[in-house]
C-alpha positions in Angstrom: 7.6 -52.3 -26.7 7.6 -50.6 -23.4 5.3 -48.1 -21.7 6.9 -45.1 -22.6 7.4 -46.1 -26.1 4.0 -47.1 -26.3 2.7 -43.9 -24.9 4.9 -41.9 -27.2 3.6 -43.9 -30.3 -0.1 -43.5 -29.1 0.3 -39.8 -28.4 1.8 -39.4 -32.3 -0.4 -41.8 -34.0 -3.7 -40.0 -32.5 -2.0 -36.3 -32.4 -2.6 -36.3 -28.5 -0.8 -34.2 -26.0 -1.6 -34.1 -22.2 -4.5 -31.8 -21.3 -3.5 -29.2 -18.7 -6.9 -28.2 -18.4 -7.9 -31.7 -17.2 -4.8 -32.3 -15.3 -3.4 -35.2 -17.6 -0.2 -36.8 -16.8 0.4 -40.2 -18.4 1.7 -43.0 -16.2 4.7 -44.7 -18.1 6.1 -46.9 -15.4 5.2 -50.6 -15.4 6.2 -51.3 -12.1 3.8 -48.7 -10.9 1.0 -50.2 -13.0 1.3 -53.5 -11.7 1.5 -52.2 -8.3 -1.8 -50.8 -8.6 -3.4 -53.8 -9.8 -2.0 -55.9 -7.5 -3.1 -53.6 -4.4 -6.5 -53.5 -5.7 -6.6 -57.5 -5.9 -8.1 -57.7 -9.3 -9.6 -61.1 -10.2 -12.1 -62.5 -12.6 -15.0 -61.9 -10.5 -14.6 -58.1 -10.0 -16.2 -55.3 -12.2 -13.8 -52.4 -12.0 -14.8 -49.1 -12.8 -11.7 -46.9 -14.1 -12.0 -43.1 -13.6 -10.1 -41.2 -16.5 -8.3 -44.1 -18.3 -6.6 -41.7 -20.7 -4.4 -43.6 -23.0 -5.5 -47.0 -21.3 -2.3 -47.7 -20.2 -3.7 -49.2 -16.8 -6.8 -50.3 -18.5 -4.7 -52.8 -20.5 -3.7 -54.7 -17.4 -7.4 -54.3 -15.8 -9.2 -56.1 -18.9 -6.7 -59.0 -18.5 -7.7 -59.6 -14.9 -11.0 -58.3 -14.3 -14.6 -60.0 -15.4 -15.9 -56.4 -16.6 -14.1 -53.0 -16.7 -16.1 -49.9 -17.0 -14.0 -46.7 -18.2 -15.3 -43.5 -17.5 -13.4 -40.8 -19.5 -14.3 -37.0 -20.0 -11.8 -36.4 -22.7 -13.8 -36.8 -26.1 -9.7 -37.1 -27.8 -9.6 -40.2 -25.8 -12.5 -42.3 -27.1 -11.3 -43.3 -30.3 -7.9 -44.6 -28.8 -9.7 -46.6 -26.1 -12.4 -48.0 -28.6 -9.6 -49.0 -31.1 -7.1 -50.5 -28.3 -10.1 -52.6 -26.6 -12.5 -53.3 -29.4 -12.1 -56.9 -29.1 -12.6 -57.1 -25.2 -16.1 -57.9 -24.9 -15.6 -57.2 -20.8 -14.9 -53.3 -21.7 -17.5 -50.4 -21.9 -16.5 -46.8 -22.2 -18.8 -43.9 -21.1 -18.0 -40.3 -22.4 -19.0 -38.4 -19.1 -17.7 -36.4 -16.2 -17.7 -38.9 -13.2 -19.1 -36.2 -10.9 -22.3 -36.0 -13.2 -22.6 -39.6 -13.5 -25.2 -41.4 -11.4 -22.9 -44.3 -10.2 -25.5 -46.6 -8.4 -27.3 -46.6 -11.7 -24.4 -47.2 -13.6 -23.3 -50.3 -11.2 -27.1 -51.8 -11.7 -26.9 -51.3 -15.4 -23.6 -52.6 -16.6 -22.6 -55.1 -13.6 -25.2 -57.9 -14.8 -23.0 -60.6 -13.5 -23.1 -59.0 -10.0 -19.4 -59.1 -9.6 -17.7 -57.5 -6.7 -17.4 -53.9 -7.8 -13.9 -51.9 -7.2 -12.9 -48.5 -8.2 -9.6 -47.6 -9.7 -8.1 -44.1 -10.8 -5.2 -41.9 -11.6 -6.8 -38.6 -10.1 -5.7 -35.1 -11.5 -4.9 -32.9 -8.5 -7.6 -30.2 -8.9 -10.5 -32.5 -8.6 -9.2 -35.3 -6.1 -11.4 -34.1 -3.2 -14.6 -33.7 -5.0 -14.3 -37.1 -6.7 -13.3 -39.3 -3.3 -16.3 -37.5 -1.4 -18.7 -38.4 -4.1 -17.5 -42.0 -4.3 -17.8 -42.3 -0.4 -20.9 -40.3 0.4 -23.0 -41.7 -2.2 -22.4 -45.2 -0.4 -21.7 -47.3 -3.1 -22.0 -50.9 -3.0 -18.2 -51.2 -3.4 -15.4 -52.9 -1.9 -12.6 -50.7 -2.5 -11.1 -47.3 -4.0 -7.5 -47.4 -5.3 -6.4 -44.3 -6.6 -3.2 -42.3 -7.3 -3.3 -38.7 -6.0 -0.5 -36.2 -5.3 1.4 -37.3 -2.3 0.5 -34.0 -0.1 -3.1 -35.1 -0.7 -2.5 -38.7 -0.1 -1.1 -37.7 3.4 -3.9 -36.0 4.6 -6.6 -39.0 3.0 -4.6 -41.6 5.0 -3.7 -39.9 8.3 -5.4 -41.1 11.5 -7.7 -38.6 12.7 -5.9 -36.2 15.1 -2.4 -36.8 13.6 -0.1 -34.1 12.3 -1.4 -34.3 8.5 -5.2 -34.2 9.6 -7.8 -32.1 7.6 -11.6 -32.5 7.6 -11.5 -34.7 4.7 -9.2 -37.2 6.9 -12.4 -37.6 9.1 -14.7 -38.4 6.2 -12.3 -40.9 4.6 -11.8 -42.5 7.9 -15.5 -42.6 8.8 -16.3 -44.4 5.5 -13.2 -46.5 4.7 -10.1 -47.9 6.2 -7.2 -46.1 4.2 -3.6 -47.4 3.8 -0.8 -46.0 1.8 0.3 -48.6 -1.0 3.2 -46.8 -3.0 5.3 -43.6 -3.6 5.4 -42.7 -7.1 8.0 -40.2 -8.4 7.2 -37.6 -10.8 9.5 -39.0 -13.3 7.0 -41.9 -13.9 4.8 -39.5 -15.9 4.7 -37.7 -19.2 4.5 -35.0 -18.8 6.4 -34.8 -15.3 4.2 -33.0 -12.8 6.2 -30.8 -10.3 5.4 -33.3 -7.5 5.4 -36.8 -6.5 2.2 -39.0 -6.3 0.9 -41.7 -4.1 -1.3 -45.1 -4.7 -3.5 -45.4 -1.5 -6.0 -47.7 -1.2 -9.5 -47.2 0.8 -11.3 -50.3 2.0 -14.6 -49.2 2.5 -16.2 -50.1 6.0 -19.2 -52.4 6.5 -20.2 -50.2 9.6 -18.8 -46.8 10.5 -16.2 -46.5 13.2 -18.4 -44.6 15.3 -22.1 -44.3 16.2 -24.1 -41.1 15.1 -27.4 -39.8 15.7 -27.1 -37.8 12.7 -24.5 -37.7 10.1 -25.4 -34.6 8.6 -24.6 -32.8 12.1 -21.3 -34.7 12.4 -20.0 -33.7 9.2 -21.2 -30.3 9.7 -19.2 -30.0 12.8 -16.0 -31.5 11.3 -16.1 -29.2 8.3 -16.6 -26.3 10.5 -14.0 -27.1 12.6 -11.4 -26.8 10.0 -12.9 -23.8 8.1 -10.0 -21.8 10.2 -7.5 -23.8 11.4 -5.8 -20.9 13.6 -9.3 -20.7 15.6 -10.3 -22.9 18.4 -12.8 -25.8 18.2 -15.1 -23.5 20.3 -14.9 -20.4 18.1 -14.8 -22.4 14.8 -18.3 -24.1 15.8 -19.7 -20.7 17.2 -19.0 -18.8 14.0 -20.4 -21.5 12.0 -23.5 -20.9 13.8 -23.5 -24.8 14.9 -24.6 -24.0 18.4 -24.3 -21.0 21.0 -20.9 -20.5 22.5 -22.7 -21.1 25.9 -24.0 -24.4 24.6 -20.6 -25.3 23.3 -18.9 -24.7 26.4 -21.3 -27.0 28.3 -20.9 -29.7 25.8 -16.7 -29.3 26.0 -17.0 -29.3 29.9 -19.0 -32.5 30.0 -16.4 -34.1 27.7 -13.4 -32.7 29.6 -12.1 -30.9 26.9 -10.5 -27.5 27.3 -11.9 -24.5 25.5 -8.7 -23.7 23.8 -8.9 -27.0 22.1 -8.2 -27.3 18.3 -10.3 -29.3 15.9 -7.0 -31.0 14.4 -6.2 -32.6 17.5 -9.3 -34.4 18.3 -10.1 -38.2 17.7 -12.9 -39.1 15.5 -14.7 -40.9 18.6 -14.6 -37.0 20.2 -15.9 -35.3 17.2 -18.9 -38.1 17.5 -19.6 -37.2 21.2 -19.7 -33.6 20.2 -22.1 -34.4 17.4 -24.4 -36.5 19.5 -24.6 -34.1 22.0 -25.7 -31.4 19.7 -28.8 -33.7 18.5 
């Protein structure tokens, strides 16, 4: 039985349909699943946290490769399927929670008793991709990497080099905490039901040290976010309107850094943003 047949069988057996409110699209492509597992470099010394396992298609590969798999699933309808499928695996545990409400540091301490290397794997729905990615990064978890499938458009922003054409505020956040890489473009035909757009598998390798030295991380991220609040505005106006500092102070800083008063945030490197933030401390 291939994955497509298996998916149809499980949906019929358990009377399950994809939940649009939760952005569910079930992956039915063997090659994509193998690529995700390969990109995440899963082995028996790893503890994998899978966010949104759904029917357990990817989970079935993870439990065979990893020392431990912790699946976090919000949809109660999926619980019986997952419990039935993986009842015989003593390296599998299932948590029925919203990942945004889970204390992941506590979870890792409680579940990762073998002190394995922790890696996160997920197929993230579009509407909640950014909050989940930011939670995983900002909480500074003791993890090695995050391998996720997201919409292609979002992937382009997440993996862009700061200052590139697809740059957004999240680009700088992702780059500060990790080294992002594109893994695989996934066509919409790889899912049931088919989404309207293509997806991308990306991997975020968590940095041991940030790429820039900051006096205050909070000020740095405030500056970055304010710079992208209104993309058509200059950096000067964006920061002034956000109340980061007075226009006079900001003009002084731009002059000191040899930046034009007309420069826009999306054209700046992460190093330049760091310099601006440090001068505001």
